[in-house]
N, C-alpha and C positions, 0 to 999 in steps of 0.2 A: 504493500499499499504505500509505503513512504518512497520508495523507487518510483511509484505512477505518479505522486506528487509530486518529486524535484523533476520529473521527467515534462509535465505540464509546464510547471516555473520556468524551466528552463525555454521551452517552446513559446512561452510568454516573453521572456527576454529579448529571444531570438525576432518576435514580431516588432517589438521597440529599437530594431535594427542600429535606426541613426540617432539613436541617443549617446551622447558621450560615454567614452570609456569608463569613468567615473560612476556614471550614472546607472551602466551596466551591471557592473563591479557590484554596485550598492542593492541592486535586485536580486542579483545572484546571492548576495550575502544573507539577504532577506528571505530568499525560497529554501536556502538551507537550513538556517532558524528555525521556518515553521514546520518542514518537512522533517527536520529532526525532532520538534514538539510533537507533530503527528504521529512518527515512530515511538515515542516516548509511552504516549497515550495509547497509542495498540498494544503495547505490552503491558502497560498497568490495567487494561482491560482484560487482558488474558487471551488476545486472539491470535490465530495461526494467520501466517503469513503465506495464504494460500489462496485458492475459491471454496467456495461453497460447493457441495456435492448437487447435482442436479441428475434427475431420475424421471424416466416417464416408461411408460407400458409398450408405447410404440415403436416401431422397428424392429431392430433384433429381437430374437425372442429363443430361447435354446429350451430341450426338453431336459427334463430334470431326470437321471436316473437311479432308480430303486435297486435293492437286491434281488426282490421277488416280482416278475413280471416285466415287461416293457417299459422302456421310458416314457414319463409322465407329461404331457402337452398342459402345461401349465399358461400359457399364454391366454392374452385376453382378447375380446373383439376389437376392431377398430372403432373410433367414434364416429355418430352418423352426423355429429356437426363439428365447427370449429369448436377447440376446446375453449373453456374460460377462465377466467382468474376468480379464486378463492372472494368470496366478500361474506362478512360473517351475517348470519340469520338475524332478521327483525325478533325480536323478543318480546311477546305483549305483557302487558304490567294490569295490574290490580287497580281498584278505584284508589287505594291509597299510594299507588306509583311503584311498589312493589315490582320486579322481574318475576314473571312466573314460569319457571325453569323445569324443566322435566325433571325429576327425580328418579336416580336409580336406587334400588331398595336391595338390602339383604336376601338373597334367594331361599333364606332357609325360613326367612319370614313371609317374604313375598308369595312363597306356594302354598300358603295358608290361605290364600283369596283364590277362591277357583274362576272369578271373574277375570282374573289378571291371567291365570294360567290359560285359559281358555284363549283370549286374547294373542298370548305369546305361541300358543301352540298353533293358531291359526295363522299368524305373521309368517311364523317358519313354514306351513304347509303350502304357504301360497308363493311365497320364494322358491319353494323345491319345486312347484309346479311350472316356474318361468321357462320359457325354451332356452337353448344353450347359447342363442345368439343375442338372448338380452344380458347386459354387463352386469343387472340388480339379481341374477340369478343364482339360485345356492351354491351351484357349481362354478360359477365365475366369482362369485365371495370366496369359496376355497381356493380357487387359483390365484387370486388378489395375493394372498399369503405364500401360496405355493412356490409364486417368482420371484416376488420381491425378498423371499427369506432365504433362497435357493442359487441365486447368482444366474437366473433367468435372462436377465436385463442388463444393458451396460450405462456406466455413468455418461453424463454428455458434457459437451464443454461449453456451451452456452446457456443461456436460460429458455424454457419453454418446452413442449413435449417434441417439437421437431429438430432442436439443435443436433449439430454432428457429434456422433458418438465419441469417448475416448477410447474404446476397447477394451476399458476396464472392466472388471465383471461389478454390479450392484450388490451389498449385501446390507440389510438395513439392521442386522443384530450385530453385538460386538463393538457398540460404538454409543455415542450421544444420541443416534436416529433412533434408536431403540423405542425410548417411549413416545417421544414426539408422534413418529409415524404410525404405533398401533393407534394412539389416541385420536387420529385423523381417521385411520380406517374403521374403528368402532362408531366414530361421529356417523360416516356416511351410512353405514351397514345398519345403526340403529334408526337413522333416518328414513332407509329402503324399508325396514320393517313398520316402521308407523305408517309409511304412505301406504303402503301394501293392505294395512286393514282400518286405513281413513280415521287413523287416532293420531292426530299431532302431541298428545300427551303421552304417547306412549315412550317407555326407556327399558334398557336393559337391566336386569339383574344384576348383582355382583355377588359371585361366591365368595362369602366373606371366611376363608379359609386361614387367616392370620389370627382369627376370633378363638381364643380360647376360654370365654366367658360363657358361652352359650354352648350347650354339650352338642347340638346337632351342625353347627355353624362350619365346622370343618368336615363334616362328611359329603359326599356327593350328594347333593340338593336330589331328593327324592322326585324332584319334577321332571328328572332327567331319565328318570328310570323307568322299567316296567310295573303294571298293577298299581299306578298310580288313581286316585280318586276321580281325575278330571282326565279327559281322554289327552294325550300327550304324546301320540306316535311321531311327531314331527320332532320333537325334542331329545329323542332316543337315539343312542350310536351302539352299536353293537361290537365295535373295538374298542371296549374299557376292561380295564383287569379286574376280573370275577374275585380276585382276594381282596379286593381295596372296597369293596361295596360296604354300606351303611350294617352294623354300626363303628366300623373302622374310620381313624380320622386321618387325615391326611398329615406325613412325616415329612418336616421338612429336613430332617436329619436321615431321612429314608436312604437306606441302601441296598441297591438290588442285588447284590452279592452276596450280603449276610442274608437277605430274605430267600434266595434259591438254596443257601446252605441249612436255613432252617433255624440261624442264628441271629436274628432280628425280633428278639423276644420281649419286647418293651412293654410295660402296662401302657392305657392310656393317659396316665398322670406322668408316668414319664417321657411318653410323647409330645404331652402338651408342655412339659418344663423345656424340654428340646425345642419347640416352635419357638416359645418365647424367647427363647436365648438366639435361635438363628434369626429371627428377626430385628432383636437389639442388636446384632452384631452387622446385620445385612442393610438395615434402613437408619436407627436411630444414630449410630456411631459414623454413618458417613454424613460430614459435615459440608464436603465441599460437592459443587456439580460434577467434578469430573468421578470421584468416589461413588456418587448415587446414580447419576445417571450415565454413565461410561466416559470411554476418553474421544478425543476429536475425530473426527472422520474426512480427511479433505479429499479433494478431487485427485484422481490418479493414485491411491491407495487402494489397493486391492488385499481386501481383508480373508479373502479365499486363497492367498498364496503361501507357497513355503517359505518364501523369502521378504524382507523390507530392505527397501532402497531408503536408507535415512538419508543419505545426501541428497536424493530428491524430494524432502520432505516426506517421505512417507513414516505412519507410524503403525505398528502392530495392533491389530484388533484389543479392545479393552472394554469388557463389559463392567457395567456400571452394579452395584450392590441389588439393584433393585431387579435387574434382568438376572441376576444368580439365582435370586430367592424363588423367582416365577418358574425358573426352569426345572426345579424340584418336581412342582405340583405337575408340569407337564409329564415329567418322567412317570410318575406315580400313579396317572391316570391310564397311560397308554398299556398296553399289552407287552410289557418286557417280562423276561424269563418264559416264552412262549415260541418255541424251536417253529411251530406252524405259521409265526408272524413275527419274521426276523427282522420287521423296518421298524417294530414296536408303533405299529400304527393303533390309533389317529394320533393321541395326544401328545405320545412320546416322540414325535419327529416332527420337525419344522416343515417335512413335507405335506404331511397330512392333516396336522394339528386342526386347520380350521374345518374339518370335514365335521367335526362335531361339534354341535351347539352349545356344548360346554364352555369351550374354548372363549367364546365371546364373552361368557359371565366370569371366567376366570379374568381374561384380561378386563373387564370392567373393575375388578376391584386391583389389580396393579395400575390401573391408570386412577383409581381414588388414593391408592397408595402414596402416588406422586404429589396429590393435593395435600395429603396428611404431613409426608416430610417437610413439607416447606411450611409449617408451623410448628415443629418441634423444636421446643428451646433449647439451646446449646447446652450441653452438661460435657462435652467433649474435649473442648481446646483449654487450654490453660487461664484464657480472658474469659471465656464462659458468656461471653454475650457476642459472637460471630452467627450474622445472619445466614439463615440455607436459601439460597437462590440459583437460577438458571444460568446457564452461560449467556453471556453479554455479548459473544464474537458475533461478528455479521456472518461468518463462516456457518456458523450455527442456526442463527437467525433466519439465514436466505438459502439453507438446504431446501430443495424442493422436490416434489413428487405428483404425480397425476393419480389421482380417484376418480370412479364414476358416482354421481351423484343419484337421488330418488328420481332425477328426472331423466336418465342415461344423460346426461352430460358429463364430458370429462372435465374434469376441474383440477386448474394449478394450484396448489398449494404450498405454502412455506413453515418454518417449522416455527416462525415468531406468529404466526395465527394459530397456533395451538395451545400456546403457554397457560392461558386462562380460561378453564372450563365453565366459567359463567357466562363468558363472550360467546361461547358454542351451544349455550340455551339447556345447559343442564346442571344439575347438583347430585351430590350422593346424602342418604339418610345419613344421621348422625350417628356413630356407634362409638363415641370415642371412650366411652366405659371399658369396651373389650378393648380399643386401641392403648390407653393408657396400661393394659397389665404387661404389655410390651416396649411399651416407651420407658416405663418407670422399673423395667425390670431391674433386678439385681441376681447374676448368678452366686454360684455355692464360693464360699471362702478357698481363697487358693488352696493347691496341696502343697503340703508338706516338703514334699521333695521337691517342687518348682523354687522354694526359698533356697536350696541349697545347690541349685543347680549352677556348674561351674562352665563357664562360655568356652573356658581357655580348653577345654577338653574334646572339643569337638573344631572340626577345620570350617573354614570359609571356604564359600563357593566360590569356584574358579571364574574370575573375571573373563567374560566372551570366550567360557569354554564351555565345554558339554557337561553339565550336570544332569546327574540322572534321578527319575523318580521311577522306583520299581514298585513289586508286593508288599515291601517292609517297608514302614515309616523312615525316612530320613533326615537326620537333624544336621543343621549348618550353624557355625557362630557368625552372629550380625555386627560388625563395628557400627556402634554409633556417633553421631557428631552434634553438636547444637546448630539450629539453623540461624543462619545471616540475617541482615538485615536485606542484602540484597536478594536471597528467596524471598523473604515476606515481599518484598518490590515486586519480584516478578510474578508471583501467584496473585497479586491485586490486594494484599491485604495490606493494613496499618503498620501491625507490628508482628514480631514474632509469634508474641503471645496467642494471637487467631490461628496459625498453624495446624494442621493436622499432620500427624506423624502417621505415617506408612513403611509395610514391609512389601517391598516390590518383586515378584518372582518373573522376570524379564525374559520374554520371547519364549514361552512356552510351545514348543510343538507336540501339534496334537493331530491326528488324522482325521479328517472329516468324519469316517463313519465310525467312529469310537465314540461311547460314552465318558464320559472323564469326571471325575470328583476328587477336589482336594480339600481336605478341611486342615487347618492351621493352627498350631497352640505355641504358646509363647513360654519357653522357660519349664517344659514339660516333655521331656525327650523320652519318657515313659509311653508318651500317647500312641493308641495303635487303632485299630479298624472299630475297636469295641468300644472306646473310650466315648463317656458320655459328653453332651457338647455343652450340658447346663453348667459350667464350672469357669473360673474364673479366665483359665490359660487359653482359653480359646479364644481366638480372632476372626472368624469367618470360614467361609467358602466360597470355592468356587467351582459351577459346574458344567459341563459342555454335552449338548446335545448334539446328535450325529446328524448329518445332512447329506445329500448326495446318498452314494449307494451306502449303506447300511446292513450291519447284521448284527442285531442286538444280543443275539444267541449266544455268539461269541464274546463280544464286549464285556459281558458281565460273569464269563466262565475262563476260556483260554483265549490267551492273545489273539488275535487277529490280522495282527500287522504284517505288512507283505513291502518288499521293495519299492514296489509302484504303487503302494499308497498314497492316496493325496493329502497335503497336509494343510494345517493352519496356522498360523502365530499367532499369539496372543499374550500380552501382558497381564497378569494379574497382581491386583493391588488390595492388602488387607490393612485395615486400619487399626494402630494398636494404641492410641491414647488413653483409652481408659481402661485397657488390662493392662497397661505397664502403671497406671494409677491405683489399681485393685492389688497389683504383685509387689508394691512399694518402691517402684524405681521411679525417683522423682528426678533426676538428672539425666543429663546426656554422657555422661561419663562411663555409664555402664553399658557393656555389650550385653546381648541377649542372645538365647538359645532357640532357634525357629525349627520346629517339626512339622514335616510334612506327610500326612496321609495320604495316601490312595486310595479310595474306595473301589476301586475296579482291580481284576486279577491283570497285573502285568508283568513280564520277566525283565528285569534288570540286566542292561547289555546296551552297547553300543547302537543295534540295529533296532532292539525292541521297546527302550524305555523311551517315558515320556522324558525331553529332555529340556532344559533350558538354559539362558545365557549366563546368567546373572540374579543373585540374590543381593539386594542393596536398600538401604533408608531412603525413604524419600518424604518431600513435605507437599502439601496442597493448603 
């Protein structure tokens, strides 16, 4: 941006051509000063010197390979009319002047309203009855997710759906696009459903799986299952895990490998404790936009690639805390551990997930949690008064996508249009009583062994080397340092007391076809696959759902990695401020032990282990 500014200013000075040399020199000095100011301001705002990602469903579209059956056609119909730019909806007001927002309600509550369930079922029945040529059809609604989330399209060089393509695949996961893209997707999906039943007040329910207060909230809602008291055939999907039906509750610490071995035998009370701890670590401790929303996604970056060209401004894929928590609900609901369904359809795979109506209710809750995150007080940083807020980078705000609306128009939407749900005309039922259970959660006191942990007994990760994560937990020493004022300036905060301290696993190499889960503990090298998560030393989880060609039956039993596997590179960020405080580590001179527990069976070795290039401290 600064270089463009300088170029423009120089062009102006050339247009002044006949001025005296001294005047020209003055103008040049002025231009340099102004552009230096712009550059500094840009750095303070945390922007990236690149271009926003631009995407459209027009043009190139490839099929998506799967393990069982022919590659899938996930391409969308061409628009019948010229694409239009997004405009915020006109929201009616009541006599008192208050906005009349559509209200998304908890699924476990609204399923008790027969009239709502009838309308909900009717909306999906009519959507499923639409012809395949209609972009509003359920088939094409599934294709939206299948294509945008599995690299079927390519990024574009210029704004608009017909801009030239870059040749780089588009992927809306593993970055800051995850939450905005899915919000816009649900916005139009909901409006299409409402229009099909001619009810502008209709709103999707949210599957309130983070709720550990109401006994049935974290179960698969009954209205999505057979034998419901109201006709609900359009809400049913046959590809759900039969072992996870009510009264089973969704387990955010779920380990499919242990379940397959018959070793995941937790009580519901233990599951609820783990769920609270996971939510606390994946949402509450994530104070910065990067920690919660995910890392930057700039034009030209290929999040499906096994290499990262840092000199060209590329960054590895980097999921935020919310995306990682949401992945577990996908995995738990899908047909994992079923050899007849190696693709883990439907919910357990990005390719198939949107074929299940519960997908949209699940993402409605993810959408809600984005709103909740912005309201959580800061009890993480040393200052205790940092405000949670979205990115302000123009590369984030001007990232754009195309969707079809309820009138079959292709609409060009920017991320900046998605940041305020009330402007989109909807709100969520207040469930703050259950939210507060994980917002105010306190893990168990530290283990005695963690207090005795000696970091010098463990090796540091090899910088820019090949570090392995195999079947057995691995522990590394992490050298820490105090943050500087320069780091605070770069992160756009006023002082170092506002910074969040992170542990970074850099450039982790994961096959597209593999499920991966890494739980991380601080100063507890005894941690293993069966260690409970509701403890002070646990700092978070990374999960990777397979995409492309998948074999879940192998990824939860024996290593399925081959030399010709396709890999993606991701950086994993764990927030440790709160854990360090609980462990009594209050200074930056104390090094720590980081233990990584892989929850899938992998053989450790140069050809089969998950690898990463470095383990380091970072601040946001």
